N, CA and C atoms of all chains as a GROMACS GRO file, in nm:
protein
  627
    1MET      N    1   5.258  -3.222   0.200
    1MET     CA    2   5.209  -3.152   0.080
    1MET      C    3   5.070  -3.202   0.041
    2GLY      N    4   5.057  -3.336   0.054
    2GLY     CA    5   4.927  -3.396   0.024
    2GLY      C    6   4.819  -3.342   0.115
    3ASN      N    7   4.856  -3.322   0.243
    3ASN     CA    8   4.759  -3.270   0.339
    3ASN      C    9   4.719  -3.127   0.306
    4LEU      N   10   4.820  -3.051   0.260
    4LEU     CA   11   4.793  -2.912   0.224
    4LEU      C   12   4.696  -2.908   0.106
    5ASP      N   13   4.720  -2.997   0.010
    5ASP     CA   14   4.630  -3.006  -0.106
    5ASP      C   15   4.488  -3.039  -0.060
    6ALA      N   16   4.482  -3.135   0.032
    6ALA     CA   17   4.350  -3.177   0.083
    6ALA      C   18   4.282  -3.060   0.153
    7ALA      N   19   4.360  -2.988   0.234
    7ALA     CA   20   4.304  -2.873   0.306
    7ALA      C   21   4.254  -2.767   0.208
    8LEU      N   22   4.334  -2.742   0.103
    8LEU     CA   23   4.294  -2.643   0.003
    8LEU      C   24   4.167  -2.686  -0.070
    9LYS      N   25   4.159  -2.818  -0.096
    9LYS     CA   26   4.039  -2.870  -0.163
    9LYS      C   27   3.916  -2.850  -0.075
   10ILE      N   28   3.936  -2.878   0.054
   10ILE     CA   29   3.822  -2.863   0.148
   10ILE      C   30   3.781  -2.715   0.156
   11LEU      N   31   3.886  -2.628   0.161
   11LEU     CA   32   3.858  -2.484   0.166
   11LEU      C   33   3.782  -2.439   0.042
   12ALA      N   34   3.829  -2.488  -0.074
   12ALA     CA   35   3.764  -2.451  -0.200
   12ALA      C   36   3.620  -2.500  -0.201
   13LEU      N   37   3.598  -2.621  -0.150
   13LEU     CA   38   3.464  -2.678  -0.145
   13LEU      C   39   3.375  -2.597  -0.051
   14ALA      N   40   3.433  -2.564   0.068
   14ALA     CA   41   3.358  -2.484   0.165
   14ALA      C   42   3.321  -2.350   0.105
   15ASN      N   43   3.415  -2.295   0.028
   15ASN     CA   44   3.392  -2.166  -0.034
   15ASN      C   45   3.281  -2.173  -0.139
   16THR      N   46   3.279  -2.286  -0.211
   16THR     CA   47   3.175  -2.304  -0.314
   16THR      C   48   3.038  -2.323  -0.249
   17LEU      N   49   3.037  -2.403  -0.145
   17LEU     CA   50   2.910  -2.435  -0.081
   17LEU      C   51   2.862  -2.324   0.011
   18GLU      N   52   2.956  -2.242   0.055
   18GLU     CA   53   2.928  -2.149   0.164
   18GLU      C   54   2.797  -2.070   0.154
   19PRO      N   55   2.770  -2.001   0.040
   19PRO     CA   56   2.646  -1.922   0.038
   19PRO      C   57   2.520  -2.006   0.060
   20VAL      N   58   2.516  -2.124  -0.002
   20VAL     CA   59   2.398  -2.210   0.010
   20VAL      C   60   2.387  -2.264   0.152
   21VAL      N   61   2.500  -2.316   0.200
   21VAL     CA   62   2.500  -2.376   0.334
   21VAL      C   63   2.471  -2.270   0.440
   22LEU      N   64   2.537  -2.154   0.423
   22LEU     CA   65   2.517  -2.045   0.520
   22LEU      C   66   2.370  -2.003   0.524
   23LYS      N   67   2.313  -1.987   0.406
   23LYS     CA   68   2.173  -1.943   0.399
   23LYS      C   69   2.082  -2.044   0.470
   24TYR      N   70   2.113  -2.170   0.450
   24TYR     CA   71   2.032  -2.274   0.513
   24TYR      C   72   2.047  -2.269   0.665
   25ILE      N   73   2.175  -2.259   0.709
   25ILE     CA   74   2.200  -2.255   0.855
   25ILE      C   75   2.134  -2.132   0.916
   26LEU      N   76   2.150  -2.017   0.846
   26LEU     CA   77   2.092  -1.892   0.897
   26LEU      C   78   1.940  -1.899   0.906
   27THR      N   79   1.879  -1.959   0.805
   27THR     CA   80   1.733  -1.973   0.806
   27THR      C   81   1.690  -2.060   0.923
   28LEU      N   82   1.767  -2.168   0.945
   28LEU     CA   83   1.735  -2.256   1.059
   28LEU      C   84   1.748  -2.180   1.191
   29MET      N   85   1.856  -2.099   1.201
   29MET     CA   86   1.880  -2.024   1.325
   29MET      C   87   1.769  -1.921   1.347
   30GLU      N   88   1.728  -1.854   1.239
   30GLU     CA   89   1.621  -1.755   1.249
   30GLU      C   90   1.490  -1.822   1.288
   31LYS      N   91   1.463  -1.935   1.222
   31LYS     CA   92   1.339  -2.008   1.249
   31LYS      C   93   1.334  -2.050   1.396
   32ALA      N   94   1.453  -2.088   1.448
   32ALA     CA   95   1.460  -2.130   1.588
   32ALA      C   96   1.424  -2.014   1.680
   33GLN      N   97   1.447  -1.890   1.633
   33GLN     CA   98   1.419  -1.772   1.715
   33GLN      C   99   1.280  -1.715   1.686
   34GLY      N  100   1.209  -1.770   1.592
   34GLY     CA  101   1.078  -1.716   1.554
   34GLY      C  102   1.075  -1.688   1.407
   35LYS      N  103   1.039  -1.562   1.372
   35LYS     CA  104   1.026  -1.528   1.230
   35LYS      C  105   1.157  -1.479   1.170
   36THR      N  106   1.166  -1.488   1.039
   36THR     CA  107   1.286  -1.438   0.972
   36THR      C  108   1.270  -1.287   0.948
   37GLY      N  109   1.382  -1.221   0.914
   37GLY     CA  110   1.378  -1.078   0.882
   37GLY      C  111   1.282  -1.049   0.768
   38ASP      N  112   1.286  -1.134   0.667
   38ASP     CA  113   1.196  -1.116   0.551
   38ASP      C  114   1.049  -1.128   0.592
   39GLU      N  115   1.022  -1.223   0.682
   39GLU     CA  116   0.882  -1.242   0.726
   39GLU      C  117   0.833  -1.119   0.804
   40PHE      N  118   0.921  -1.067   0.893
   40PHE     CA  119   0.883  -0.946   0.969
   40PHE      C  120   0.857  -0.830   0.874
   41LEU      N  121   0.946  -0.813   0.775
   41LEU     CA  122   0.931  -0.701   0.681
   41LEU      C  123   0.805  -0.717   0.596
   42SER      N  124   0.774  -0.840   0.559
   42SER     CA  125   0.654  -0.865   0.481
   42SER      C  126   0.530  -0.828   0.564
   43GLU      N  127   0.532  -0.863   0.693
   43GLU     CA  128   0.420  -0.829   0.780
   43GLU      C  129   0.409  -0.678   0.798
   44ALA      N  130   0.525  -0.613   0.814
   44ALA     CA  131   0.526  -0.466   0.828
   44ALA      C  132   0.467  -0.403   0.703
   45ASP      N  133   0.504  -0.455   0.589
   45ASP     CA  134   0.454  -0.402   0.462
   45ASP      C  135   0.301  -0.417   0.453
   46ASP      N  136   0.250  -0.531   0.496
   46ASP     CA  137   0.105  -0.554   0.495
   46ASP      C  138   0.033  -0.454   0.586
   47ILE      N  139   0.096  -0.427   0.702
   47ILE     CA  140   0.033  -0.334   0.797
   47ILE      C  141   0.032  -0.191   0.739
   48TRP      N  142   0.145  -0.152   0.677
   48TRP     CA  143   0.148  -0.018   0.614
   48TRP      C  144   0.044  -0.010   0.503
   49ALA      N  145   0.024  -0.120   0.432
   49ALA     CA  146  -0.077  -0.121   0.325
   49ALA      C  147  -0.217  -0.100   0.385
   50LYS      N  148  -0.238  -0.154   0.505
   50LYS     CA  149  -0.367  -0.136   0.574
   50LYS      C  150  -0.383   0.010   0.616
   51VAL      N  151  -0.274   0.070   0.668
   51VAL     CA  152  -0.277   0.213   0.706
   51VAL      C  153  -0.312   0.297   0.582
   52ARG      N  154  -0.249   0.261   0.472
   52ARG     CA  155  -0.270   0.332   0.346
   52ARG      C  156  -0.417   0.319   0.302
   53ALA      N  157  -0.470   0.197   0.306
   53ALA     CA  158  -0.608   0.172   0.264
   53ALA      C  159  -0.706   0.247   0.354
   54ASN      N  160  -0.680   0.245   0.486
   54ASN     CA  161  -0.766   0.317   0.581
   54ASN      C  162  -0.769   0.466   0.547
   55ALA      N  163  -0.649   0.521   0.525
   55ALA     CA  164  -0.638   0.665   0.496
   55ALA      C  165  -0.714   0.698   0.368
   56GLN      N  166  -0.698   0.615   0.267
   56GLN     CA  167  -0.766   0.641   0.140
   56GLN      C  168  -0.918   0.633   0.156
   57ALA      N  169  -0.963   0.536   0.238
   57ALA     CA  170  -1.106   0.522   0.262
   57ALA      C  171  -1.160   0.645   0.334
   58GLU      N  172  -1.083   0.695   0.432
   58GLU     CA  173  -1.127   0.813   0.507
   58GLU      C  174  -1.124   0.940   0.422
   59LEU      N  175  -1.031   0.943   0.329
   59LEU     CA  176  -1.020   1.062   0.242
   59LEU      C  177  -1.121   1.057   0.128
   60GLY      N  178  -1.181   0.941   0.110
   60GLY     CA  179  -1.284   0.925   0.006
   60GLY      C  180  -1.223   0.911  -0.128
   61MET      N  181   4.750  -3.663   1.129
   61MET     CA  182   4.747  -3.559   1.234
   61MET      C  183   4.734  -3.420   1.171
   62GLN      N  184   4.819  -3.401   1.062
   62GLN     CA  185   4.815  -3.272   0.994
   62GLN      C  186   4.681  -3.253   0.922
   63LYS      N  187   4.630  -3.365   0.872
   63LYS     CA  188   4.502  -3.359   0.802
   63LYS      C  189   4.391  -3.315   0.898
   64ARG      N  190   4.402  -3.369   1.022
   64ARG     CA  191   4.301  -3.334   1.122
   64ARG      C  192   4.310  -3.185   1.156
   65LYS      N  193   4.438  -3.136   1.162
   65LYS     CA  194   4.460  -2.995   1.193
   65LYS      C  195   4.398  -2.908   1.083
   66ALA      N  196   4.424  -2.949   0.958
   66ALA     CA  197   4.372  -2.873   0.844
   66ALA      C  198   4.220  -2.871   0.846
   67SER      N  199   4.161  -2.985   0.879
   67SER     CA  200   4.015  -2.993   0.885
   67SER      C  201   3.961  -2.901   0.994
   68SER      N  202   4.034  -2.898   1.107
   68SER     CA  203   3.991  -2.812   1.217
   68SER      C  204   3.995  -2.665   1.177
   69VAL      N  205   4.102  -2.629   1.102
   69VAL     CA  206   4.115  -2.490   1.056
   69VAL      C  207   3.998  -2.455   0.964
   70VAL      N  208   3.969  -2.547   0.873
   70VAL     CA  209   3.858  -2.524   0.780
   70VAL      C  210   3.726  -2.511   0.857
   71LEU      N  211   3.707  -2.601   0.952
   71LEU     CA  212   3.584  -2.598   1.033
   71LEU      C  213   3.573  -2.466   1.108
   72ALA      N  214   3.688  -2.422   1.166
   72ALA     CA  215   3.688  -2.295   1.240
   72ALA      C  216   3.654  -2.179   1.147
   73LEU      N  217   3.710  -2.184   1.026
   73LEU     CA  218   3.683  -2.077   0.928
   73LEU      C  219   3.535  -2.071   0.892
   74VAL      N  220   3.479  -2.190   0.863
   74VAL     CA  221   3.336  -2.196   0.826
   74VAL      C  222   3.250  -2.147   0.943
   75LEU      N  223   3.291  -2.187   1.066
   75LEU     CA  224   3.217  -2.147   1.186
   75LEU      C  225   3.220  -1.995   1.203
   76CYS      N  226   3.341  -1.935   1.183
   76CYS     CA  227   3.355  -1.789   1.195
   76CYS      C  228   3.266  -1.718   1.093
   77LEU      N  229   3.270  -1.770   0.969
   77LEU     CA  230   3.188  -1.710   0.863
   77LEU      C  231   3.040  -1.719   0.900
   78THR      N  232   3.002  -1.838   0.949
   78THR     CA  233   2.862  -1.859   0.985
   78THR      C  234   2.820  -1.765   1.097
   79LEU      N  235   2.905  -1.755   1.200
   79LEU     CA  236   2.870  -1.670   1.315
   79LEU      C  237   2.862  -1.523   1.278
   80SER      N  238   2.959  -1.477   1.196
   80SER     CA  239   2.957  -1.335   1.159
   80SER      C  240   2.835  -1.305   1.071
   81ALA      N  241   2.805  -1.398   0.981
   81ALA     CA  242   2.687  -1.379   0.897
   81ALA      C  243   2.560  -1.388   0.981
   82TRP      N  244   2.561  -1.478   1.081
   82TRP     CA  245   2.445  -1.491   1.167
   82TRP      C  246   2.419  -1.361   1.243
   83GLN      N  247   2.530  -1.301   1.295
   83GLN     CA  248   2.518  -1.176   1.368
   83GLN      C  249   2.453  -1.070   1.279
   84CYS      N  250   2.499  -1.068   1.152
   84CYS     CA  251   2.447  -0.973   1.055
   84CYS      C  252   2.300  -1.002   1.025
   85ASN      N  253   2.270  -1.131   1.005
   85ASN     CA  254   2.134  -1.170   0.973
   85ASN      C  255   2.040  -1.150   1.091
   86ASN      N  256   2.094  -1.172   1.213
   86ASN     CA  257   2.017  -1.150   1.333
   86ASN      C  258   1.979  -1.003   1.343
   87GLY      N  259   2.070  -0.916   1.298
   87GLY     CA  260   2.042  -0.772   1.291
   87GLY      C  261   1.929  -0.744   1.196
   88TYR      N  262   1.925  -0.815   1.086
   88TYR     CA  263   1.820  -0.799   0.986
   88TYR      C  264   1.685  -0.839   1.045
   89GLN      N  265   1.689  -0.950   1.120
   89GLN     CA  266   1.567  -0.998   1.184
   89GLN      C  267   1.515  -0.895   1.284
   90LYS      N  268   1.609  -0.839   1.363
   90LYS     CA  269   1.571  -0.739   1.464
   90LYS      C  270   1.517  -0.613   1.397
   91ALA      N  271   1.583  -0.571   1.289
   91ALA     CA  272   1.538  -0.451   1.215
   91ALA      C  273   1.398  -0.475   1.160
   92GLY      N  274   1.375  -0.596   1.108
   92GLY     CA  275   1.243  -0.630   1.056
   92GLY      C  276   1.136  -0.626   1.164
   93GLN      N  277   1.175  -0.674   1.281
   93GLN     CA  278   1.082  -0.676   1.395
   93GLN      C  279   1.046  -0.534   1.437
   94LEU      N  280   1.149  -0.446   1.443
   94LEU     CA  281   1.124  -0.306   1.481
   94LEU      C  282   1.036  -0.237   1.377
   95ALA      N  283   1.062  -0.266   1.249
   95ALA     CA  284   0.981  -0.206   1.141
   95ALA      C  285   0.835  -0.249   1.155
   96LYS      N  286   0.816  -0.376   1.190
   96LYS     CA  287   0.678  -0.426   1.207
   96LYS      C  288   0.612  -0.359   1.328
   97ASP      N  289   0.688  -0.343   1.438
   97ASP     CA  290   0.634  -0.278   1.557
   97ASP      C  291   0.592  -0.135   1.526
   98ALA      N  292   0.676  -0.063   1.448
   98ALA     CA  293   0.643   0.076   1.413
   98ALA      C  294   0.514   0.079   1.332
   99ALA      N  295   0.501  -0.012   1.236
   99ALA     CA  296   0.382  -0.016   1.151
   99ALA      C  297   0.256  -0.048   1.233
  100ALA      N  298   0.268  -0.148   1.322
  100ALA     CA  299   0.152  -0.189   1.403
  100ALA      C  300   0.108  -0.075   1.495
  101THR      N  301   0.205  -0.002   1.552
  101THR     CA  302   0.170   0.109   1.641
  101THR      C  303   0.105   0.223   1.563
  102ALA      N  304   0.157   0.247   1.442
  102ALA     CA  305   0.098   0.352   1.356
  102ALA      C  306  -0.046   0.316   1.321
  103LEU      N  307  -0.070   0.188   1.292
  103LEU     CA  308  -0.206   0.144   1.258
  103LEU      C  309  -0.300   0.165   1.378
  104ALA      N  310  -0.251   0.132   1.498
  104ALA     CA  311  -0.333   0.150   1.619
  104ALA      C  312  -0.365   0.298   1.639
  105ALA      N  313  -0.263   0.384   1.616
  105ALA     CA  314  -0.284   0.529   1.631
  105ALA      C  315  -0.387   0.578   1.529
  106GLN      N  316  -0.375   0.529   1.407
  106GLN     CA  317  -0.469   0.572   1.302
  106GLN      C  318  -0.612   0.528   1.337
  107GLU      N  319  -0.626   0.404   1.385
  107GLU     CA  320  -0.760   0.354   1.419
  107GLU      C  321  -0.820   0.434   1.535
  108SER      N  322  -0.732   0.478   1.629
  108SER     CA  323  -0.779   0.563   1.740
  108SER      C  324  -0.831   0.695   1.686
  109GLU      N  325  -0.757   0.752   1.592
  109GLU     CA  326  -0.798   0.882   1.535
  109GLU      C  327  -0.931   0.868   1.463
  110ILE      N  328  -0.950   0.758   1.392
  110ILE     CA  329  -1.076   0.736   1.320
  110ILE      C  330  -1.191   0.724   1.422
  111ALA      N  331  -1.164   0.653   1.533
  111ALA     CA  332  -1.266   0.638   1.638
  111ALA      C  333  -1.299   0.774   1.699
  112ILE      N  334  -1.197   0.857   1.719
  112ILE     CA  335  -1.220   0.991   1.776
  112ILE      C  336  -1.305   1.074   1.679
  113HIS      N  337  -1.275   1.060   1.551
  113HIS     CA  338  -1.353   1.133   1.449
  113HIS      C  339  -1.497   1.084   1.448
  114ASN      N  340  -1.517   0.954   1.463
  114ASN     CA  341  -1.653   0.899   1.464
  114ASN      C  342  -1.732   0.948   1.586
  115LEU      N  343  -1.662   0.988   1.691
  115LEU     CA  344  -1.728   1.043   1.811
  115LEU      C  345  -1.751   1.194   1.796
  116HIS      N  346  -1.719   1.247   1.680
  116HIS     CA  347  -1.735   1.390   1.648
  116HIS      C  348  -1.650   1.479   1.738
  117GLU      N  349  -1.535   1.430   1.780
  117GLU     CA  350  -1.447   1.511   1.864
  117GLU      C  351  -1.334   1.570   1.782
  118ILE      N  352  -1.349   1.559   1.654
  118ILE     CA  353  -1.252   1.620   1.562
  118ILE      C  354  -1.329   1.658   1.434
  119SER      N  355  -1.296   1.773   1.382
  119SER     CA  356  -1.370   1.818   1.263
  119SER      C  357  -1.332   1.734   1.140
  120ASP      N  358  -1.422   1.733   1.042
  120ASP     CA  359  -1.395   1.658   0.918
  120ASP      C  360  -1.268   1.709   0.851
  121GLU      N  361  -1.252   1.839   0.856
  121GLU     CA  362  -1.136   1.901   0.790
  121GLU      C  363  -1.004   1.856   0.857
  122ASP      N  364  -1.003   1.863   0.990
  122ASP     CA  365  -0.883   1.820   1.063
  122ASP      C  366  -0.858   1.669   1.043
  123HIS      N  367  -0.968   1.594   1.043
  123HIS     CA  368  -0.959   1.449   1.024
  123HIS      C  369  -0.894   1.417   0.888
  124ARG      N  370  -0.938   1.487   0.788
  124ARG     CA  371  -0.882   1.465   0.654
  124ARG      C  372  -0.733   1.502   0.650
  125ALA      N  373  -0.701   1.612   0.718
  125ALA     CA  374  -0.559   1.657   0.721
  125ALA      C  375  -0.472   1.550   0.789
  126ILE      N  376  -0.525   1.493   0.899
  126ILE     CA  377  -0.450   1.390   0.973
  126ILE      C  378  -0.434   1.264   0.888
  127GLN      N  379  -0.544   1.224   0.822
  127GLN     CA  380  -0.537   1.103   0.739
  127GLN      C  381  -0.442   1.120   0.621
  128GLN      N  382  -0.433   1.243   0.573
  128GLN     CA  383  -0.337   1.272   0.466
  128GLN      C  384  -0.194   1.246   0.518
  129LYS      N  385  -0.172   1.284   0.644
  129LYS     CA  386  -0.040   1.262   0.703
  129LYS      C  387  -0.015   1.112   0.726
  130PHE      N  388  -0.121   1.039   0.765
  130PHE     CA  389  -0.106   0.894   0.781
  130PHE      C  390  -0.074   0.828   0.646
  131LEU      N  391  -0.134   0.882   0.542
  131LEU     CA  392  -0.107   0.829   0.408
  131LEU      C  393   0.041   0.848   0.374
  132ALA      N  394   0.092   0.967   0.405
  132ALA     CA  395   0.235   0.995   0.380
  132ALA      C  396   0.323   0.902   0.464
  133LEU      N  397   0.280   0.879   0.590
  133LEU     CA  398   0.358   0.790   0.678
  133LEU      C  399   0.357   0.646   0.625
  134ALA      N  400   0.240   0.602   0.575
  134ALA     CA  401   0.230   0.465   0.520
  134ALA      C  402   0.323   0.448   0.401
  135ASP      N  403   0.327   0.549   0.315
  135ASP     CA  404   0.417   0.542   0.198
  135ASP      C  405   0.564   0.537   0.244
  136ALA      N  406   0.594   0.624   0.342
  136ALA     CA  407   0.732   0.627   0.395
  136ALA      C  408   0.766   0.494   0.461
  137GLY      N  409   0.668   0.436   0.531
  137GLY     CA  410   0.690   0.306   0.598
  137GLY      C  411   0.719   0.196   0.499
  138GLN      N  412   0.645   0.194   0.390
  138GLN     CA  413   0.668   0.090   0.288
  138GLN      C  414   0.804   0.108   0.221
  139ARG      N  415   0.841   0.235   0.201
  139ARG     CA  416   0.975   0.259   0.142
  139ARG      C  417   1.084   0.215   0.241
  140LEU      N  418   1.056   0.237   0.371
  140LEU     CA  419   1.153   0.196   0.473
  140LEU      C  420   1.172   0.044   0.473
  141ASP      N  421   1.062  -0.030   0.463
  141ASP     CA  422   1.071  -0.177   0.459
  141ASP      C  423   1.160  -0.223   0.343
  142LYS      N  424   1.138  -0.160   0.228
  142LYS     CA  425   1.220  -0.196   0.111
  142LYS      C  426   1.366  -0.160   0.136
  143ALA      N  427   1.387  -0.041   0.196
  143ALA     CA  428   1.524   0.006   0.220
  143ALA      C  429   1.598  -0.085   0.319
  144ILE      N  430   1.525  -0.137   0.419
  144ILE     CA  431   1.588  -0.228   0.516
  144ILE      C  432   1.634  -0.354   0.444
  145ASN      N  433   1.551  -0.401   0.352
  145ASN     CA  434   1.586  -0.521   0.274
  145ASN      C  435   1.710  -0.493   0.188
  146VAL      N  436   1.712  -0.374   0.127
  146VAL     CA  437   1.827  -0.336   0.043
  146VAL      C  438   1.952  -0.320   0.130
  147ALA      N  439   1.934  -0.258   0.248
  147ALA     CA  440   2.047  -0.236   0.340
  147ALA      C  441   2.107  -0.370   0.384
  148HIS      N  442   2.020  -0.469   0.397
  148HIS     CA  443   2.066  -0.604   0.436
  148HIS      C  444   2.165  -0.658   0.332
  149ASN      N  445   2.148  -0.615   0.208
  149ASN     CA  446   2.237  -0.660   0.100
  149ASN      C  447   2.340  -0.554   0.063
  150GLY      N  448   2.373  -0.466   0.157
  150GLY     CA  449   2.481  -0.371   0.135
  150GLY      C  450   2.439  -0.228   0.106
  151GLY      N  451   2.311  -0.199   0.104
  151GLY     CA  452   2.264  -0.063   0.079
  151GLY      C  453   2.255   0.020   0.206
  152ASP      N  454   2.182   0.131   0.198
  152ASP     CA  455   2.172   0.221   0.313
  152ASP      C  456   2.025   0.262   0.331
  153ALA      N  457   1.974   0.246   0.452
  153ALA     CA  458   1.833   0.278   0.478
  153ALA      C  459   1.816   0.412   0.547
  154THR      N  460   1.925   0.488   0.561
  154THR     CA  461   1.920   0.613   0.639
  154THR      C  462   1.816   0.711   0.585
  155ALA      N  463   1.816   0.732   0.453
  155ALA     CA  464   1.724   0.831   0.394
  155ALA      C  465   1.579   0.789   0.417
  156ALA      N  466   1.549   0.661   0.398
  156ALA     CA  467   1.412   0.612   0.416
  156ALA      C  468   1.371   0.620   0.563
  157LEU      N  469   1.466   0.593   0.651
  157LEU     CA  470   1.438   0.601   0.795
  157LEU      C  471   1.408   0.746   0.835
  158ASN      N  472   1.486   0.839   0.783
  158ASN     CA  473   1.462   0.981   0.811
  158ASN      C  474   1.327   1.027   0.757
  159GLU      N  475   1.292   0.974   0.641
  159GLU     CA  476   1.163   1.011   0.580
  159GLU      C  477   1.047   0.964   0.670
  160ALA      N  478   1.057   0.842   0.719
  160ALA     CA  479   0.952   0.788   0.808
  160ALA      C  480   0.948   0.867   0.938
  161LEU      N  481   1.066   0.904   0.990
  161LEU     CA  482   1.071   0.984   1.114
  161LEU      C  483   1.009   1.121   1.092
  162ASN      N  484   1.039   1.182   0.977
  162ASN     CA  485   0.983   1.315   0.947
  162ASN      C  486   0.831   1.308   0.937
  163ALA      N  487   0.780   1.202   0.872
  163ALA     CA  488   0.634   1.187   0.857
  163ALA      C  489   0.569   1.170   0.995
  164THR      N  490   0.635   1.098   1.084
  164THR     CA  491   0.581   1.079   1.220
  164THR      C  492   0.587   1.210   1.297
  165ASN      N  493   0.701   1.280   1.285
  165ASN     CA  494   0.715   1.410   1.353
  165ASN      C  495   0.607   1.507   1.308
  166ASP      N  496   0.577   1.505   1.178
  166ASP     CA  497   0.474   1.593   1.123
  166ASP      C  498   0.339   1.564   1.188
  167LEU      N  499   0.310   1.436   1.207
  167LEU     CA  500   0.183   1.398   1.271
  167LEU      C  501   0.179   1.445   1.417
  168VAL      N  502   0.290   1.422   1.488
  168VAL     CA  503   0.294   1.460   1.631
  168VAL      C  504   0.286   1.612   1.645
  169THR      N  505   0.360   1.684   1.561
  169THR     CA  506   0.371   1.830   1.577
  169THR      C  507   0.249   1.903   1.519
  170ASN      N  508   0.204   1.859   1.402
  170ASN     CA  509   0.100   1.937   1.332
  170ASN      C  510  -0.035   1.868   1.320
  171GLY      N  511  -0.045   1.744   1.364
  171GLY     CA  512  -0.168   1.670   1.335
  171GLY      C  513  -0.267   1.660   1.449
  172LEU      N  514  -0.230   1.706   1.568
  172LEU     CA  515  -0.315   1.674   1.683
  172LEU      C  516  -0.393   1.792   1.739
  173SER      N  517  -0.361   1.913   1.696
  173SER     CA  518  -0.422   2.031   1.758
  173SER      C  519  -0.574   2.037   1.738
  174GLY      N  520  -0.625   1.969   1.634
  174GLY     CA  521  -0.769   1.975   1.606
  174GLY      C  522  -0.853   1.884   1.696
  175ILE      N  523  -0.788   1.799   1.776
  175ILE     CA  524  -0.864   1.707   1.862
  175ILE      C  525  -0.908   1.783   1.988
  176LYS      N  526  -1.041   1.794   2.004
  176LYS     CA  527  -1.095   1.880   2.112
  176LYS      C  528  -1.075   1.819   2.250
  177ASN      N  529  -1.093   1.688   2.262
  177ASN     CA  530  -1.080   1.622   2.392
  177ASN      C  531  -0.932   1.606   2.428
  178PRO      N  532  -0.887   1.676   2.536
  178PRO     CA  533  -0.744   1.671   2.570
  178PRO      C  534  -0.692   1.531   2.604
  179GLU      N  535  -0.779   1.451   2.668
  179GLU     CA  536  -0.736   1.315   2.704
  179GLU      C  537  -0.712   1.230   2.579
  180LYS      N  538  -0.803   1.246   2.482
  180LYS     CA  539  -0.790   1.168   2.358
  180LYS      C  540  -0.673   1.219   2.276
  181GLN      N  541  -0.653   1.350   2.284
  181GLN     CA  542  -0.537   1.407   2.213
  181GLN      C  543  -0.408   1.350   2.273
  182ALA      N  544  -0.402   1.344   2.406
  182ALA     CA  545  -0.283   1.292   2.475
  182ALA      C  546  -0.260   1.143   2.441
  183ALA      N  547  -0.372   1.068   2.437
  183ALA     CA  548  -0.360   0.923   2.408
  183ALA      C  549  -0.306   0.901   2.267
  184LEU      N  550  -0.355   0.981   2.172
  184LEU     CA  551  -0.309   0.967   2.033
  184LEU      C  552  -0.163   1.010   2.021
  185LYS      N  553  -0.129   1.116   2.095
  185LYS     CA  554   0.010   1.163   2.093
  185LYS      C  555   0.103   1.053   2.146
  186LEU      N  556   0.058   0.987   2.252
  186LEU     CA  557   0.137   0.879   2.312
  186LEU      C  558   0.163   0.767   2.209
  187ALA      N  559   0.057   0.732   2.136
  187ALA     CA  560   0.071   0.625   2.035
  187ALA      C  561   0.169   0.667   1.926
  188LEU      N  562   0.158   0.794   1.884
  188LEU     CA  563   0.248   0.842   1.777
  188LEU      C  564   0.392   0.853   1.828
  189LEU      N  565   0.406   0.890   1.956
  189LEU     CA  566   0.541   0.896   2.014
  189LEU      C  567   0.602   0.756   2.022
  190ALA      N  568   0.516   0.656   2.040
  190ALA     CA  569   0.565   0.517   2.042
  190ALA      C  570   0.618   0.478   1.904
  191VAL      N  571   0.551   0.525   1.798
  191VAL     CA  572   0.599   0.500   1.661
  191VAL      C  573   0.736   0.566   1.644
  192GLN      N  574   0.742   0.693   1.691
  192GLN     CA  575   0.867   0.770   1.681
  192GLN      C  576   0.981   0.700   1.757
  193THR      N  577   0.951   0.654   1.878
  193THR     CA  578   1.052   0.586   1.960
  193THR      C  579   1.101   0.459   1.891
  194THR      N  580   1.008   0.383   1.834
  194THR     CA  581   1.047   0.258   1.766
  194THR      C  582   1.137   0.289   1.646
  195LEU      N  583   1.102   0.394   1.571
  195LEU     CA  584   1.185   0.431   1.455
  195LEU      C  585   1.323   0.481   1.502
  196ASN      N  586   1.324   0.556   1.613
  196ASN     CA  587   1.454   0.601   1.668
  196ASN      C  588   1.538   0.482   1.713
  197ASN      N  589   1.472   0.383   1.775
  197ASN     CA  590   1.544   0.261   1.815
  197ASN      C  591   1.601   0.188   1.694
  198LEU      N  592   1.523   0.190   1.586
  198LEU     CA  593   1.569   0.127   1.461
  198LEU      C  594   1.695   0.199   1.410
  199ALA      N  595   1.694   0.332   1.420
  199ALA     CA  596   1.810   0.410   1.375
  199ALA      C  597   1.933   0.379   1.462
  200ILE      N  598   1.912   0.374   1.594
  200ILE     CA  599   2.022   0.344   1.686
  200ILE      C  600   2.077   0.204   1.658
  201PHE      N  601   1.984   0.111   1.641
  201PHE     CA  602   2.022  -0.027   1.614
  201PHE      C  603   2.100  -0.038   1.483
  202ALA      N  604   2.051   0.033   1.380
  202ALA     CA  605   2.119   0.030   1.249
  202ALA      C  606   2.262   0.084   1.261
  203ASN      N  607   2.278   0.189   1.342
  203ASN     CA  608   2.413   0.245   1.362
  203ASN      C  609   2.505   0.147   1.434
  204GLN      N  610   2.446   0.075   1.532
  204GLN     CA  611   2.525  -0.025   1.606
  204GLN      C  612   2.571  -0.135   1.512
  205VAL      N  613   2.478  -0.180   1.426
  205VAL     CA  614   2.513  -0.288   1.330
  205VAL      C  615   2.622  -0.238   1.235
  206LYS      N  616   2.604  -0.111   1.187
  206LYS     CA  617   2.704  -0.052   1.096
  206LYS      C  618   2.840  -0.045   1.164
  207GLY      N  619   2.839  -0.001   1.293
  207GLY     CA  620   2.963   0.014   1.369
  207GLY      C  621   3.033  -0.118   1.393
  208ALA      N  622   2.953  -0.225   1.405
  208ALA     CA  623   3.010  -0.358   1.433
  208ALA      C  624   3.073  -0.421   1.310
  209LYS      N  625   3.032  -0.370   1.189
  209LYS     CA  626   3.082  -0.431   1.064
  209LYS      C  627   3.226  -0.388   1.037
   0.00000   0.00000   0.00000
């Protein structure tokens, strides 16, 4: 019974920590592969902004 | 012994959660990469069109019409980037993806007839088709990720 309590406590702790720990692990995994999804999207956004600025400059 | 078993179960659970979330997050990374590729290709296509216009191989009127379409594509692209971010947190990017595809299709179908030099017209078409292909790949990939969930 004591072991079950301990297991439940660990589960509860893992559940509490999970979002923070997961985010950290995921960021590390992404970093290991290069850029994160957010970084790629930020770069894409900057490029679209350049397309937009070019078009506006050409349209006067 | 039982304590060790319980710890192993907890570890396995955390590992499963991590892996499934990683798979999902890896999808987000891939989607972001495809979105960036589409934007970079669109920028290259736009710069080619500007160069063609500077060589006087396209009329000012046609050039303005094409740039208007690039402006629409840029707006659609930025909305798509936001939608991908929202989709990552449980939303849906289908409408934004379709909007970006429609803007690209409009450029391919209606934006190139004014270019007098056939070789330059073909080169620009190729670049725009690459944008279209990347967006289509993004749609296929998004469906695969949805199907896997």
